[in-house]
N, C-alpha and C positions, 0 to 999 in steps of 0.2 A: 080295621086294614085301608087308610089312609091318607095312602103315597104310592105315587105316579113317576119316577123315572126314568128320562130319553137317554138314552145313548143314539153312538153312530156317525155319531157328523164330522166334521171336516173341513181338509183343504184339500181343494178338486177342480181338475180347468174347467172352459166351456165344454158340453156331453161329454162328458164325466156319467157315474152312475152311482148317489148313494142310497143304504138305507139301511132308516129311522128304528130304530125297537123304539116302549113306550113299554117300561111290565107293568103291573101294578099284584108284587109279591102277595100271595092268600085270596090275591080279593082285591073289594074294595068294600069296604063293612059289612063284610060275612059272603057277600055276591061276585059272582065273574060278568069279566069286565059284557058280555052280551045281556046283563041287567039294566044297561044304562044307556043314554045314547053317547060317540065315542067321539072326537076330533084332532083336529094340526091344524095350529096355525103359527106366524109370523112375522117375529119382527126387531124390523133397520132400528139403530140409533137414530130418537129423533121424528120417528114414523107410529103411527097409530098402532096393532094389531091390526092380522087379516087374519079371514078365515079361509086355512087353506083350502082341507078336505074331510069330509067324517064323515063314516057309519052311524044309521041307526042302531039301538040294540035287537029289531031286526032283520037288519044288515043293507036293509037298504044305503048304496054311497051316494053322496054324495062331491061334485069339485067347485073352489073358482077357477071361472072361465078362463085367468092365466093361467094355470093347470094344467088343462083340461087337453091328455090324450099324451101328457108327457105325469103328468105322474096317480100311482092306484096307492088310495092304503083299504089294507085289509087285518083279518086280528086270528090266531090262534087262540081260540078259550082257550081252551085246554089247559094252556103257557099262564093269561091274563095278556098276551099281550098282542103291542098294537100295535098295525105298521107302516110307515109309509113310503116306497119304491119312489125313485123320483130322476128322472133319465130321461138323457141330453142337459144337463145340469146348465145355466145359464150364470152372467153376476148376476140381475140381477131377483135370482134367488136367496142370495144373500141373508144374510136372518139367523134369528137367532128364532127356531125352533122348540115351537110347546106341541105343548099335548097333554086334552081336559079328557075333565067325563062330567052330564050332565044327567039330570034323571024328568028335566022339566024345560021346555020352551025350544023355540026355533031353531033348528042341527047349528045352521050363520050365524045367530045373535052371539056378537060374546059374553050377553049375561046372561048366556041358561046356563056358562059353568060353571060349580061347584068348587071346582076341583082341576089344581093346574102339577103338572109336570114344574119343574128345577135351567126344564130350555138346554137346547145343544144345539151350537155353530155349527153354521155351514157356508164354507167360502168359496167364491166360486172366481179366477180374475189367473190371467194367462200369461 
């Protein structure tokens, strides 16, 4: 099983909340998601893809300075699902959000990730 599917994006006003989900149905190559480092990245048109938040196979959490105290990453291993809880959304958070899985490398580095989902659009505007 080598498929990640994101969901939960949408159009919201500043200050509102969204929860993004990334599901690996049946696991990843026969393993549950806690066998991998997992992360969320985001990208606006014309800009580079940037790290948002990540969680190691052991459960240690990391987040970018731009989302600290507003976003949190979590997982439900029994459902092979990764979450991104987003509160107090700002227009600057508008982007396509991607989840990714890695067996190696620095958790914040885009080059560490070998498996990516298709992305889900988050738009924050008044």
